[in-house]
Wavefront OBJ file of the C-alpha trace (Angstrom):
o trace
v 93.976 87.946 19.433
v 90.375 89.100 19.459
v 88.660 90.145 22.679
v 85.044 90.176 21.388
v 82.381 87.502 21.820
v 82.866 84.155 20.137
v 81.006 83.785 16.827
v 78.064 81.404 16.872
v 78.005 78.388 14.626
v 75.227 78.719 12.022
v 72.597 75.976 11.744
v 73.250 75.696 8.014
v 76.765 75.998 6.595
v 76.844 78.785 3.998
v 77.793 77.820 0.477
v 81.125 78.820 -1.031
v 79.415 81.301 -3.332
v 77.763 83.044 -0.386
v 81.071 83.186 1.498
v 82.884 84.579 -1.560
v 80.212 87.242 -2.006
v 80.400 88.238 1.661
v 84.217 88.300 1.471
v 84.001 90.561 -1.595
v 81.757 92.939 0.360
v 84.239 92.989 3.237
v 87.129 93.611 0.800
v 85.187 96.527 -0.646
v 84.921 97.963 2.866
v 88.705 97.494 3.345
v 89.399 99.286 0.077
v 87.268 102.196 1.220
v 89.653 102.748 4.100
v 88.488 100.454 6.912
v 91.405 98.365 8.106
v 90.136 94.859 8.845
v 92.128 91.668 9.429
v 91.451 88.586 7.362
v 90.022 86.796 10.424
v 87.629 89.668 11.089
v 86.687 89.673 7.411
v 85.795 85.970 7.548
v 83.695 86.470 10.689
v 81.949 89.446 9.112
v 81.278 87.450 5.939
v 79.690 84.600 7.899
v 77.584 87.076 9.922
v 76.361 88.714 6.715
v 75.297 85.337 5.321
v 73.564 84.410 8.607
v 71.679 87.716 8.658
v 69.969 86.956 5.355
v 66.550 85.352 5.958
v 66.148 81.759 4.834
v 63.013 82.071 2.731
v 63.009 78.432 1.642
v 63.047 77.260 5.271
v 60.261 79.692 6.186
v 58.222 78.520 3.210
v 58.709 74.833 4.130
v 57.626 75.549 7.714
v 54.556 77.442 6.528
v 53.558 74.610 4.211
v 53.971 72.092 7.051
v 51.911 74.258 9.421
v 49.148 74.587 6.834
v 49.135 70.829 6.255
v 48.926 70.187 10.018
v 46.092 72.720 10.305
v 44.140 70.984 7.534
v 44.604 67.578 9.147
v 43.618 68.890 12.582
v 40.458 70.618 11.288
v 39.505 67.526 9.297
v 39.948 65.327 12.375
v 38.011 67.801 14.566
v 35.156 67.927 12.036
v 34.961 64.117 11.926
v 34.898 63.941 15.726
v 32.189 66.616 15.887
v 30.122 64.664 13.357
v 30.451 61.480 15.439
v 29.431 63.371 18.597
v 26.352 64.691 16.779
v 25.431 61.235 15.516
v 25.876 59.767 18.999
v 23.737 62.487 20.592
v 20.887 61.984 18.115
v 21.099 58.207 18.435
v 20.874 58.397 22.241
v 17.707 60.462 21.831
v 16.173 57.922 19.410
v 17.055 54.753 21.342
v 14.038 54.950 23.716
v 11.691 55.148 20.699
v 13.379 52.094 19.186
v 12.997 50.277 22.529
v 9.285 51.119 22.549
v 8.919 49.621 19.072
v 10.571 46.425 20.387
v 8.166 46.362 23.335
v 5.140 46.878 21.052
v 6.189 43.951 18.852
v 6.787 41.686 21.877
v 3.419 42.646 23.362
v 1.661 41.855 20.074
v 3.464 38.494 19.866
v 2.432 37.706 23.448
v -1.276 38.206 22.573
v -1.706 36.999 19.002
v -5.507 36.701 19.306
v -5.963 40.460 19.723
v -3.085 41.588 17.480
v -3.665 43.338 14.182
v -1.207 41.866 11.623
v -1.107 45.061 9.513
v -0.304 47.167 12.564
v 2.443 44.775 13.658
v 3.846 44.792 10.117
v 3.910 48.609 10.155
v 5.687 48.684 13.517
v 8.265 46.169 12.283
v 8.786 48.221 9.120
v 9.461 51.395 11.142
v 11.815 49.444 13.412
v 13.736 48.044 10.416
v 14.023 51.512 8.850
v 15.452 52.971 12.073
v 17.938 50.107 12.414
v 18.959 50.532 8.748
v 19.481 54.279 9.273
v 21.588 53.525 12.346
v 23.603 51.019 10.327
v 24.276 53.574 7.563
v 25.926 55.947 10.063
v 27.921 53.177 11.767
v 25.678 52.297 14.717
v 25.149 48.612 15.367
v 22.969 46.720 17.809
v 24.953 44.717 20.364
v 24.098 41.037 20.001
v 24.803 40.069 23.587
v 22.696 36.897 23.802
v 24.919 33.841 24.178
v 28.119 35.874 24.486
v 30.398 36.111 27.477
v 29.531 38.977 29.811
v 31.648 42.048 29.045
v 31.392 44.744 31.741
v 32.442 47.395 29.195
v 29.479 46.619 26.918
v 26.900 44.979 29.180
v 25.079 45.959 32.336
v 24.094 42.931 34.430
v 20.662 43.461 35.960
v 20.310 39.912 37.296
v 22.126 36.625 37.655
v 20.368 33.257 37.294
v 21.192 29.592 37.278
v 20.941 28.202 33.757
v 21.433 24.602 32.682
v 23.795 24.082 29.796
v 25.212 27.611 30.037
v 28.667 28.467 31.289
v 28.905 30.912 34.161
v 29.252 34.478 32.920
v 27.279 33.902 29.717
v 24.470 36.292 28.773
v 21.236 34.285 28.832
v 18.663 37.054 28.392
v 18.636 40.624 27.073
v 16.250 43.104 28.730
v 17.360 46.100 26.710
v 19.607 46.038 23.642
v 22.904 47.853 23.674
v 24.222 49.933 20.787
v 27.734 50.631 19.526
v 29.039 53.474 17.372
v 32.134 51.859 15.931
v 33.973 50.733 19.072
v 32.294 53.292 21.351
v 29.438 52.074 23.533
v 26.421 54.346 23.055
v 24.380 52.370 25.541
v 25.254 49.218 27.429
v 22.934 46.238 26.998
v 20.946 45.347 30.105
v 21.332 41.596 30.460
v 20.793 38.559 32.694
v 23.959 36.553 33.276
v 24.244 32.826 34.000
v 25.543 32.078 37.481
l 1 2 3 4 5 6 7 8 9 10 11 12 13 14 15 16 17 18 19 20 21 22 23 24 25 26 27 28 29 30 31 32 33 34 35 36 37 38 39 40 41 42 43 44 45 46 47 48 49 50 51 52 53 54 55 56 57 58 59 60 61 62 63 64 65 66 67 68 69 70 71 72 73 74 75 76 77 78 79 80 81 82 83 84 85 86 87 88 89 90 91 92 93 94 95 96 97 98 99 100 101 102 103 104 105 106 107 108 109 110 111 112 113 114 115 116 117 118 119 120 121 122 123 124 125 126 127 128 129 130 131 132 133 134 135 136 137 138 139 140 141 142 143 144 145 146 147 148 149 150 151 152 153 154 155 156 157 158 159 160 161 162 163 164 165 166 167 168 169 170 171 172 173 174 175 176 177 178 179 180 181 182 183 184 185 186 187 188 189 190 191 192
């Protein structure tokens, strides 16, 4: 009976060839004069196999870590790009609002409006909206939709004939979305 610590069970069971090789090494030690029982020889053989590093397992883990690193850096880069786009868009939205106001003011006073100037303002507005569209930013079309507190900011509530309560009846300031993220909530009037 052995009084030493119990052998641990290896995670992977060694192959027969590895066990035979370890047993041969132990037998060589016995021949050299070390008296070892067959049970001790088996334990020593298993320990020798366990001591060898598992290069294939280490390689597989390294490959998996590298793959995870690539995915994580790719995802982080995409998120950083979206944050940059959102920041620039938030800076440009007031200019786009001013173009809207200029067009509405010209439409309100057609007798003093210069058609070429209005056409130029509309062209700049369309180019900005097209650039926003190319990077995934869309204008929230809130008019006629049900009020959504996640996308709309109610600035007033009015009675409106023919409109269901909670419907957007007027848009003071357009909202913008980057994918599903709200860049700016639309400022709206809601039917009471």
